[in-house]
PDB file as gemmi writes it, atoms N, CA and C in Angstrom:
CRYST1    1.000    1.000    1.000  90.00  90.00  90.00 P 1                      
ATOM      1  N   UNK A   1     -16.816 -94.325  87.000  1.00  0.00           N  
ATOM      2  CA  UNK A   1     -17.416 -93.027  87.510  1.00  0.00           C  
ATOM      3  C   UNK A   1     -17.279 -93.195  89.007  1.00  0.00           C  
ATOM      4  N   UNK A   2     -16.993 -92.179  89.655  1.00  0.00           N  
ATOM      5  CA  UNK A   2     -16.675 -91.955  91.032  1.00  0.00           C  
ATOM      6  C   UNK A   2     -17.797 -91.293  91.724  1.00  0.00           C  
ATOM      7  N   UNK A   3     -18.203 -91.967  92.879  1.00  0.00           N  
ATOM      8  CA  UNK A   3     -19.403 -91.360  93.625  1.00  0.00           C  
ATOM      9  C   UNK A   3     -18.983 -90.212  94.487  1.00  0.00           C  
ATOM     10  N   UNK A   4     -19.854 -89.170  94.465  1.00  0.00           N  
ATOM     11  CA  UNK A   4     -19.393 -87.998  95.177  1.00  0.00           C  
ATOM     12  C   UNK A   4     -20.297 -87.787  96.332  1.00  0.00           C  
ATOM     13  N   UNK A   5     -19.820 -87.169  97.358  1.00  0.00           N  
ATOM     14  CA  UNK A   5     -20.666 -86.904  98.727  1.00  0.00           C  
ATOM     15  C   UNK A   5     -21.718 -85.897  98.348  1.00  0.00           C  
ATOM     16  N   UNK A   6     -21.586 -85.018  97.375  1.00  0.00           N  
ATOM     17  CA  UNK A   6     -22.524 -84.032  97.065  1.00  0.00           C  
ATOM     18  C   UNK A   6     -24.022 -84.463  96.617  1.00  0.00           C  
ATOM     19  N   UNK A   7     -23.911 -85.523  95.989  1.00  0.00           N  
ATOM     20  CA  UNK A   7     -25.306 -86.109  95.684  1.00  0.00           C  
ATOM     21  C   UNK A   7     -25.317 -87.592  95.792  1.00  0.00           C  
ATOM     22  N   UNK A   8     -25.252 -88.076  97.058  1.00  0.00           N  
ATOM     23  CA  UNK A   8     -25.432 -89.616  97.130  1.00  0.00           C  
ATOM     24  C   UNK A   8     -26.593 -90.215  96.912  1.00  0.00           C  
ATOM     25  N   UNK A   9     -26.683 -91.364  96.262  1.00  0.00           N  
ATOM     26  CA  UNK A   9     -27.742 -92.119  96.034  1.00  0.00           C  
ATOM     27  C   UNK A   9     -28.109 -92.905  97.097  1.00  0.00           C  
ATOM     28  N   UNK A  10     -29.294 -92.716  97.766  1.00  0.00           N  
ATOM     29  CA  UNK A  10     -29.791 -93.623  98.880  1.00  0.00           C  
ATOM     30  C   UNK A  10     -30.749 -94.669  98.349  1.00  0.00           C  
ATOM     31  N   UNK A  11     -30.426 -95.802  98.911  1.00  0.00           N  
ATOM     32  CA  UNK A  11     -31.344 -96.910  98.520  1.00  0.00           C  
ATOM     33  C   UNK A  11     -32.156 -97.239  99.774  1.00  0.00           C  
ATOM     34  N   UNK A  12     -33.472 -97.368  99.476  1.00  0.00           N  
ATOM     35  CA  UNK A  12     -34.472 -97.679 100.638  1.00  0.00           C  
ATOM     36  C   UNK A  12     -34.758 -99.176 100.664  1.00  0.00           C  
ATOM     37  N   UNK A  13     -35.131 -99.695 101.615  1.00  0.00           N  
ATOM     38  CA  UNK A  13     -35.528-101.193 101.807  1.00  0.00           C  
ATOM     39  C   UNK A  13     -37.016-101.214 101.472  1.00  0.00           C  
ATOM     40  N   UNK A  14     -37.358-102.596 101.363  1.00  0.00           N  
ATOM     41  CA  UNK A  14     -38.765-102.659 101.248  1.00  0.00           C  
ATOM     42  C   UNK A  14     -39.666-102.324 102.569  1.00  0.00           C  
ATOM     43  N   UNK A  15     -39.084-102.396 103.556  1.00  0.00           N  
ATOM     44  CA  UNK A  15     -39.620-101.931 104.724  1.00  0.00           C  
ATOM     45  C   UNK A  15     -39.970-100.533 104.893  1.00  0.00           C  
ATOM     46  N   UNK A  16     -38.765 -99.766 104.412  1.00  0.00           N  
ATOM     47  CA  UNK A  16     -38.840 -98.339 104.446  1.00  0.00           C  
ATOM     48  C   UNK A  16     -39.775 -97.800 103.258  1.00  0.00           C  
ATOM     49  N   UNK A  17     -39.977 -98.599 102.211  1.00  0.00           N  
ATOM     50  CA  UNK A  17     -40.897 -98.207 101.217  1.00  0.00           C  
ATOM     51  C   UNK A  17     -42.194 -98.402 101.742  1.00  0.00           C  
ATOM     52  N   UNK A  18     -42.605 -99.371 102.405  1.00  0.00           N  
ATOM     53  CA  UNK A  18     -43.875 -99.776 102.908  1.00  0.00           C  
ATOM     54  C   UNK A  18     -44.325 -98.574 103.984  1.00  0.00           C  
ATOM     55  N   UNK A  19     -43.179 -97.944 104.734  1.00  0.00           N  
ATOM     56  CA  UNK A  19     -43.654 -96.925 105.528  1.00  0.00           C  
ATOM     57  C   UNK A  19     -44.135 -95.633 104.849  1.00  0.00           C  
ATOM     58  N   UNK A  20     -43.482 -95.538 103.750  1.00  0.00           N  
ATOM     59  CA  UNK A  20     -43.799 -94.302 102.945  1.00  0.00           C  
ATOM     60  C   UNK A  20     -44.994 -94.433 102.019  1.00  0.00           C  
ATOM     61  N   UNK A  21     -45.140 -95.563 101.396  1.00  0.00           N  
ATOM     62  CA  UNK A  21     -46.232 -95.862 100.275  1.00  0.00           C  
ATOM     63  C   UNK A  21     -47.050 -97.032 100.909  1.00  0.00           C  
ATOM     64  N   UNK A  22     -48.243 -96.572 101.359  1.00  0.00           N  
ATOM     65  CA  UNK A  22     -49.123 -97.583 101.856  1.00  0.00           C  
ATOM     66  C   UNK A  22     -49.812 -98.642 100.792  1.00  0.00           C  
ATOM     67  N   UNK A  23     -48.945 -99.161 100.030  1.00  0.00           N  
ATOM     68  CA  UNK A  23     -49.519-100.293  99.147  1.00  0.00           C  
ATOM     69  C   UNK A  23     -48.852-101.627  99.472  1.00  0.00           C  
ATOM     70  N   UNK A  24     -49.609-102.643  99.212  1.00  0.00           N  
ATOM     71  CA  UNK A  24     -49.084-103.975  99.411  1.00  0.00           C  
ATOM     72  C   UNK A  24     -47.839-104.224  98.416  1.00  0.00           C  
ATOM     73  N   UNK A  25     -47.144-105.132  98.572  1.00  0.00           N  
ATOM     74  CA  UNK A  25     -45.934-105.439  97.890  1.00  0.00           C  
ATOM     75  C   UNK A  25     -46.405-105.833  96.392  1.00  0.00           C  
ATOM     76  N   UNK A  26     -47.432-106.571  96.310  1.00  0.00           N  
ATOM     77  CA  UNK A  26     -48.116-107.060  95.272  1.00  0.00           C  
ATOM     78  C   UNK A  26     -48.588-105.831  94.264  1.00  0.00           C  
ATOM     79  N   UNK A  27     -49.100-104.749  94.910  1.00  0.00           N  
ATOM     80  CA  UNK A  27     -49.696-103.498  94.257  1.00  0.00           C  
ATOM     81  C   UNK A  27     -48.419-102.763  93.793  1.00  0.00           C  
ATOM     82  N   UNK A  28     -47.345-102.702  94.525  1.00  0.00           N  
ATOM     83  CA  UNK A  28     -46.029-101.982  94.039  1.00  0.00           C  
ATOM     84  C   UNK A  28     -45.540-102.729  92.774  1.00  0.00           C  
ATOM     85  N   UNK A  29     -45.486-104.066  92.876  1.00  0.00           N  
ATOM     86  CA  UNK A  29     -45.010-104.803  91.603  1.00  0.00           C  
ATOM     87  C   UNK A  29     -45.902-104.676  90.519  1.00  0.00           C  
ATOM     88  N   UNK A  30     -47.166-104.444  90.659  1.00  0.00           N  
ATOM     89  CA  UNK A  30     -48.175-104.161  89.525  1.00  0.00           C  
ATOM     90  C   UNK A  30     -47.917-102.797  88.902  1.00  0.00           C  
ATOM     91  N   UNK A  31     -47.581-101.818  89.821  1.00  0.00           N  
ATOM     92  CA  UNK A  31     -47.387-100.656  89.378  1.00  0.00           C  
ATOM     93  C   UNK A  31     -45.998-100.417  88.535  1.00  0.00           C  
ATOM     94  N   UNK A  32     -45.052-101.017  89.223  1.00  0.00           N  
ATOM     95  CA  UNK A  32     -43.712-101.134  88.580  1.00  0.00           C  
ATOM     96  C   UNK A  32     -43.814-101.839  87.125  1.00  0.00           C  
ATOM     97  N   UNK A  33     -44.474-102.819  87.114  1.00  0.00           N  
ATOM     98  CA  UNK A  33     -44.731-103.694  85.593  1.00  0.00           C  
ATOM     99  C   UNK A  33     -45.492-102.754  84.811  1.00  0.00           C  
ATOM    100  N   UNK A  34     -46.292-101.975  85.259  1.00  0.00           N  
ATOM    101  CA  UNK A  34     -47.124-101.050  84.301  1.00  0.00           C  
ATOM    102  C   UNK A  34     -46.305 -99.664  84.039  1.00  0.00           C  
ATOM    103  N   UNK A  35     -45.024 -99.651  84.615  1.00  0.00           N  
ATOM    104  CA  UNK A  35     -44.375 -98.564  84.376  1.00  0.00           C  
ATOM    105  C   UNK A  35     -44.675 -97.055  85.111  1.00  0.00           C  
ATOM    106  N   UNK A  36     -45.542 -97.150  86.089  1.00  0.00           N  
ATOM    107  CA  UNK A  36     -46.144 -96.075  86.782  1.00  0.00           C  
ATOM    108  C   UNK A  36     -45.486 -95.974  88.164  1.00  0.00           C  
ATOM    109  N   UNK A  37     -44.504 -96.637  88.534  1.00  0.00           N  
ATOM    110  CA  UNK A  37     -43.732 -96.709  89.786  1.00  0.00           C  
ATOM    111  C   UNK A  37     -42.335 -96.854  89.437  1.00  0.00           C  
ATOM    112  N   UNK A  38     -41.496 -96.190  90.412  1.00  0.00           N  
ATOM    113  CA  UNK A  38     -40.025 -96.439  90.133  1.00  0.00           C  
ATOM    114  C   UNK A  38     -39.688 -97.977  90.237  1.00  0.00           C  
ATOM    115  N   UNK A  39     -38.760 -98.526  89.358  1.00  0.00           N  
ATOM    116  CA  UNK A  39     -38.363 -99.748  89.247  1.00  0.00           C  
ATOM    117  C   UNK A  39     -37.352-100.147  90.572  1.00  0.00           C  
ATOM    118  N   UNK A  40     -37.589-101.398  91.019  1.00  0.00           N  
ATOM    119  CA  UNK A  40     -36.692-101.747  92.127  1.00  0.00           C  
ATOM    120  C   UNK A  40     -35.301-102.182  91.568  1.00  0.00           C  
ATOM    121  N   UNK A  41     -34.402-102.123  92.283  1.00  0.00           N  
ATOM    122  CA  UNK A  41     -32.991-102.445  92.123  1.00  0.00           C  
ATOM    123  C   UNK A  41     -32.677-103.709  92.855  1.00  0.00           C  
ATOM    124  N   UNK A  42     -32.199-104.678  92.056  1.00  0.00           N  
ATOM    125  CA  UNK A  42     -31.585-106.037  92.648  1.00  0.00           C  
ATOM    126  C   UNK A  42     -30.199-105.816  93.281  1.00  0.00           C  
ATOM    127  N   UNK A  43     -30.196-105.834  94.616  1.00  0.00           N  
ATOM    128  CA  UNK A  43     -28.988-105.545  95.221  1.00  0.00           C  
ATOM    129  C   UNK A  43     -28.053-106.956  95.482  1.00  0.00           C  
ATOM    130  N   UNK A  44     -28.883-107.975  95.507  1.00  0.00           N  
ATOM    131  CA  UNK A  44     -28.269-109.261  95.715  1.00  0.00           C  
ATOM    132  C   UNK A  44     -29.148-110.320  95.376  1.00  0.00           C  
ATOM    133  N   UNK A  45     -28.964-111.601  95.634  1.00  0.00           N  
ATOM    134  CA  UNK A  45     -29.817-112.562  95.375  1.00  0.00           C  
ATOM    135  C   UNK A  45     -31.094-112.574  96.232  1.00  0.00           C  
ATOM    136  N   UNK A  46     -31.167-112.035  97.197  1.00  0.00           N  
ATOM    137  CA  UNK A  46     -32.456-111.909  97.994  1.00  0.00           C  
ATOM    138  C   UNK A  46     -32.595-110.591  98.642  1.00  0.00           C  
ATOM    139  N   UNK A  47     -32.050-109.661  98.008  1.00  0.00           N  
ATOM    140  CA  UNK A  47     -32.168-108.205  98.436  1.00  0.00           C  
ATOM    141  C   UNK A  47     -32.626-107.204  97.434  1.00  0.00           C  
ATOM    142  N   UNK A  48     -33.717-106.406  97.404  1.00  0.00           N  
ATOM    143  CA  UNK A  48     -34.094-105.429  96.560  1.00  0.00           C  
ATOM    144  C   UNK A  48     -34.167-104.213  97.275  1.00  0.00           C  
ATOM    145  N   UNK A  49     -34.102-103.017  96.585  1.00  0.00           N  
ATOM    146  CA  UNK A  49     -34.235-101.721  97.182  1.00  0.00           C  
ATOM    147  C   UNK A  49     -34.787-100.771  95.978  1.00  0.00           C  
ATOM    148  N   UNK A  50     -35.077 -99.475  96.348  1.00  0.00           N  
ATOM    149  CA  UNK A  50     -35.526 -98.501  95.477  1.00  0.00           C  
ATOM    150  C   UNK A  50     -34.796 -97.255  95.546  1.00  0.00           C  
ATOM    151  N   UNK A  51     -34.388 -96.493  94.706  1.00  0.00           N  
ATOM    152  CA  UNK A  51     -33.806 -95.193  94.768  1.00  0.00           C  
ATOM    153  C   UNK A  51     -34.670 -94.273  95.331  1.00  0.00           C  
ATOM    154  N   UNK A  52     -34.252 -93.671  96.472  1.00  0.00           N  
ATOM    155  CA  UNK A  52     -35.200 -92.805  97.365  1.00  0.00           C  
ATOM    156  C   UNK A  52     -35.586 -91.659  96.702  1.00  0.00           C  
ATOM    157  N   UNK A  53     -34.661 -91.077  95.858  1.00  0.00           N  
ATOM    158  CA  UNK A  53     -35.039 -89.704  95.061  1.00  0.00           C  
ATOM    159  C   UNK A  53     -36.232 -89.944  94.088  1.00  0.00           C  
ATOM    160  N   UNK A  54     -36.208 -91.431  93.430  1.00  0.00           N  
ATOM    161  CA  UNK A  54     -37.209 -91.629  92.517  1.00  0.00           C  
ATOM    162  C   UNK A  54     -38.490 -91.937  93.247  1.00  0.00           C  
ATOM    163  N   UNK A  55     -38.652 -92.428  94.371  1.00  0.00           N  
ATOM    164  CA  UNK A  55     -39.728 -92.637  95.125  1.00  0.00           C  
ATOM    165  C   UNK A  55     -40.226 -91.295  95.732  1.00  0.00           C  
ATOM    166  N   UNK A  56     -39.396 -90.452  96.096  1.00  0.00           N  
ATOM    167  CA  UNK A  56     -39.863 -89.171  96.628  1.00  0.00           C  
ATOM    168  C   UNK A  56     -40.472 -88.394  95.358  1.00  0.00           C  
ATOM    169  N   UNK A  57     -39.889 -88.365  94.152  1.00  0.00           N  
ATOM    170  CA  UNK A  57     -40.418 -87.781  93.084  1.00  0.00           C  
ATOM    171  C   UNK A  57     -41.897 -88.161  92.702  1.00  0.00           C  
ATOM    172  N   UNK A  58     -41.971 -89.639  92.801  1.00  0.00           N  
ATOM    173  CA  UNK A  58     -43.363 -90.208  92.539  1.00  0.00           C  
ATOM    174  C   UNK A  58     -44.374 -89.779  93.517  1.00  0.00           C  
ATOM    175  N   UNK A  59     -44.056 -89.677  94.876  1.00  0.00           N  
ATOM    176  CA  UNK A  59     -44.872 -89.101  95.892  1.00  0.00           C  
ATOM    177  C   UNK A  59     -45.125 -87.694  95.589  1.00  0.00           C  
ATOM    178  N   UNK A  60     -44.283 -86.799  95.232  1.00  0.00           N  
ATOM    179  CA  UNK A  60     -44.382 -85.393  94.974  1.00  0.00           C  
ATOM    180  C   UNK A  60     -45.330 -85.211  93.802  1.00  0.00           C  
ATOM    181  N   UNK A  61     -45.198 -86.027  92.737  1.00  0.00           N  
ATOM    182  CA  UNK A  61     -46.201 -86.095  91.704  1.00  0.00           C  
ATOM    183  C   UNK A  61     -47.633 -86.232  91.967  1.00  0.00           C  
ATOM    184  N   UNK A  62     -47.747 -87.330  92.888  1.00  0.00           N  
ATOM    185  CA  UNK A  62     -49.225 -87.603  93.510  1.00  0.00           C  
ATOM    186  C   UNK A  62     -49.740 -86.394  94.332  1.00  0.00           C  
ATOM    187  N   UNK A  63     -48.762 -85.667  95.075  1.00  0.00           N  
ATOM    188  CA  UNK A  63     -49.247 -84.620  95.678  1.00  0.00           C  
ATOM    189  C   UNK A  63     -49.649 -83.370  94.913  1.00  0.00           C  
ATOM    190  N   UNK A  64     -48.851 -83.337  93.739  1.00  0.00           N  
ATOM    191  CA  UNK A  64     -49.285 -82.030  92.777  1.00  0.00           C  
ATOM    192  C   UNK A  64     -50.421 -82.292  91.889  1.00  0.00           C  
ATOM    193  N   UNK A  65     -50.778 -83.757  91.731  1.00  0.00           N  
ATOM    194  CA  UNK A  65     -51.913 -84.018  90.982  1.00  0.00           C  
ATOM    195  C   UNK A  65     -53.143 -83.752  91.932  1.00  0.00           C  
ATOM    196  N   UNK A  66     -52.971 -83.925  93.208  1.00  0.00           N  
ATOM    197  CA  UNK A  66     -54.058 -83.656  94.233  1.00  0.00           C  
ATOM    198  C   UNK A  66     -54.348 -82.211  94.329  1.00  0.00           C  
ATOM    199  N   UNK A  67     -53.264 -81.409  94.169  1.00  0.00           N  
ATOM    200  CA  UNK A  67     -53.447 -80.035  94.244  1.00  0.00           C  
ATOM    201  C   UNK A  67     -54.071 -79.362  93.063  1.00  0.00           C  
ATOM    202  N   UNK A  68     -54.075 -80.071  91.867  1.00  0.00           N  
ATOM    203  CA  UNK A  68     -54.429 -79.617  90.690  1.00  0.00           C  
ATOM    204  C   UNK A  68     -55.904 -79.811  90.546  1.00  0.00           C  
ATOM    205  N   UNK A  69     -56.439 -80.832  91.212  1.00  0.00           N  
ATOM    206  CA  UNK A  69     -57.790 -81.148  91.154  1.00  0.00           C  
ATOM    207  C   UNK A  69     -58.765 -80.052  91.549  1.00  0.00           C  
TER     208      UNK A  69                                                      
END                                                                             
């Protein structure tokens, strides 16, 4: 499969994730394990990341739920 520039997949780091989602790394891990947060990607032996679009969708869902209350 060839990557296209029309829809690039951007991976965010743990530091970037922390600036967007104010949860501890342990809480993020718990949410991932429960299946309620996007799963991390193992990029290398000591490097992880998250698909930016999945994290953004998760945040939008939280905002939509807030508006529905």
